[in-house]
Every structure is written in structure tokens, then in C-alpha cells.
N, C-alpha and C positions, 0 to 999 in steps of 0.2 A: 504494500500499499504505499504509494509515493505521493506525498503532498508537496505541491510547488507553491513557494511563497515568493512573490515579487515585491521588492522594496523600492518604492519610488519617492525620490526627493521631490518636494514641492517646487513649483516653477519660481522663476525669479520675481522679486518684488522691487519697489523703488529703492530699497536700502540694501539689497543683497551685496555682501562683500564690504560694506561700509560700517555697519553697526551690528551689535548682538541683539537681535530683537527679543529673543527668548520667548517667554509666554505672553508678552504684552499683546493686548487685543487690538483689533482694527487695522491690521496690516494685510493689505490685499495684493493680489498679483498685478504685476505691470502688464502692458500689452504683450511684451515678449514672454512673460510668464504664462499668460493665457494661451499663447500659441504653443508653448511647450506642453501645456496640459492636453491640448488637442492632439498634439503629436503622440503623446503617450497612448491615448485611446486608440489612434490609427495603428500603432505598432502592436497593440494587443489583439487586433482583429484576428479571428481564426483560433484564438485560445478560448477554451471553454471556462470562462471565469465563474467561479462559484460564489465569491463574496468579495465586496470592497469595503475596506476598513480605512479609517483616517484619524489622524490626530485631530482633536477638536478645534485647533487653531484655523482661522479663516483661510490663510494661504494654502494649507494642506487640503482643506475641504474643497476649495475652489479648484485645485488641481485634480481632485478625485472626481469632480462633477462630470466631465465628458466621458470618463471611462464607465462610471455608474450608469449614465444615460445610454451609452452605446450597448451595454449589456443588459438593460432592463432591470437593474438592481438599485437598491437604496444604499446610500452611504451610511455605514454604521460607525459612529464614533468610538474610538478606543483610547482611553486616557493613557494606556501604556505606550502609545505611539507618540506622546507628547514631546515637544522639544525639552531639552535639558533645562532645568530651573537655574538660570544664571544669577539669581538673587540680586545683589546690589549692582551687578554689572549689566543688567537688563537695560537695553537701549543705549549703552555706551558705544562710542566710536571705536572701531577696532584699532585705529591708528593710535589712539590715546592709550588703549589697553596694552598694545604691543610694547609700549615704553616702560611699562611696569615690570619689576623684577619677577612678580608672580606669573607673568606670561610665559617665562622660560619653563615653569612647571607645567603649565597647560600644554605646552608643546612636547616637552621631553620626558616628563614623569607624570602624566595625568592621573595615574593610579593613586597618587598622593594628594591630589588637589581637590578641595572643596570650594565652590564659588561662595563668596561672602554672603551669608544668610540664604544660601541656595543649596543645590544638590552637588554631590560628589560624582565623579566620573563612574566609580564602581557602582554606586547606586543607580545611576542612569542606565548603565549596561545591564545590571540585574533586572531592572524594570522592563527594559525593551526585550531582553531575551525571554523573560517570563511571559510577557504579553504574547510574543510569537508562539511560544509553546502552548498557550491557551488556545490560539487561533487554529494552530495545526490540529489540536485535539478536537476542536469543534468541527473541523472540515477535512476529515481523513480522506486522502485520495483526491482532494479538490485542488483548485487553483485559486489562491487567495492573494489579492492585491492590496498592499498596505502602503498608504501615503503618509510619509513621516518627514524627518529633518536630517540634515547632514551628519551631525554627531551621533544621533541614535542609530542611523543606518550603518555608519562606520563601526560602531560598537558591536552591532549585531553581526556584521561580516566578520569582524576580528574574532569574535567568539566562535562563529561557525568554523573558521579555518584554523583555530588554536593559536592565533596570534596574541601575544601578551598585550594587555590594554595600554601599556606604555608605548607601544609601537603603532597604535591605531590611527595616529594622525598621518601616518604614511599612506593611508587609504584615501583615494580621491573619490568624492561623491558630488557630482555637479548637479546644478538645478535641472529638474525634469529628467534625470537619469533613472535608469532601472538596474537593479541588482537582483539576481535570482538565487534562491537557496532551495535545495531539494531535501525534504525530510522523509526518512524511512524509519518506521518503528524498530527500535533495537539497534539502530546503527547511528553513527555520527552523521551530522548534516553534511551535505556536499554543496559547495559554492559553484554555481554554474556560470555565473556572469556577474561583473562588477562595473558600475559606472558606464552602462551602455546607453547610448542616446541616438542611435542611427538606424540599425537594421530591424526588420520585422521580428517579432518574438514567437510566432506560431510554432516554430520548430522546437520550442522547449517542451511542447506536449503535443506530439503528432496525433492527428485524428485517426 
């Protein structure tokens, strides 16, 4: 019984790459981000999608919209797919944060770092991995599409391939990209694809 999980990072927003938006509300996709969302739905054509889950944040829900519509499914919010809680760093400019000594820990030893008044990276990874395990259990043998965020997806991919959390920043997850993980009962997960944003995806589950 093989369950295929597709991890989709939300599309671009007006602040992508400039600030850490975290869980702040009312951040929506840019025009480019909306096009990326449509492209994800197009790439999934031909896959028998079982369920569509999304982080509750607007930018993820908006990215999930075209995929849910194309497959006649409802978007199911999943708190486990939420962005990392950046605490006091929420909304801060990345250029300013990069000048802080703590930023070195974020990049080189994230397993030791907790965002001020926020979440630690290990907590984020445990939450994300646990959420995916629950979704796999709920849809055995299915194709589950999960719309989430860069750090959460990187952490999930790192866990699936057995990469230490301190190296997870080496994984690139671009806006609108798709990563695919295959789950089989009693076996370790298999990572089939990381940070893909061009080719059709129907070959991941031949009809």
C-alpha cells in the first residue's frame, strides 16, 4: 500500500525573500504567485488526487485553490502544515535579521535554535512530520497534496531522507515547487522528487 504525498510550497507573495512573514495574517499571493498556483494544478493533471490539505494561512490556501477546484475537492485546513512560529521575528526584514549573531545558528545549527517567544526548529519538524503521518494514515494508498511553507517542507524532506536537521538549510524549496514523498507501511519513506517546478507529475502514479 503506497501513499504518495506531494508537498507544495505556496506561491510568491509581495514580500517573498524580503521578510519573515511567519503566521501573520492577511498576506496574499502576488500575481506571479497566483500563476504558480495555477501551474501546480496543471502539473497535477492525470494524478488521482485523493485529498487536498493546506496550512490555514491565506497564501497557502490560495495556492491550494486551483488544485482543489480542478479535482472537485474541498481544501482541508491542517494546523500541522502551518509555517514555523517565528515569534518576535515575525514580519522582520531578512536583511536586518541576517546581521544578527543569532542568524548564524539559524543557518548552521538550527537544531539548537528557538525563535524568541516562538517555536524551535525541532518542534517545527516534529509537528510537520507528525501531521504527515496522520494524513498518510487517513488516506492509505492515496495521493495527498499538502500546501505548506519552505521551512516546514525542508524539515519534512530532511526527515524522510535521514538528513540531520542541522543540514536542512541545504535543501532548496522554491515558491510553487512540488516535492514528492512515498510512504509504504513498515518501510522508511522514499523521497521521489524535491523542488520540482516544471515537468508534469502524472508519472508519479501511473494509471
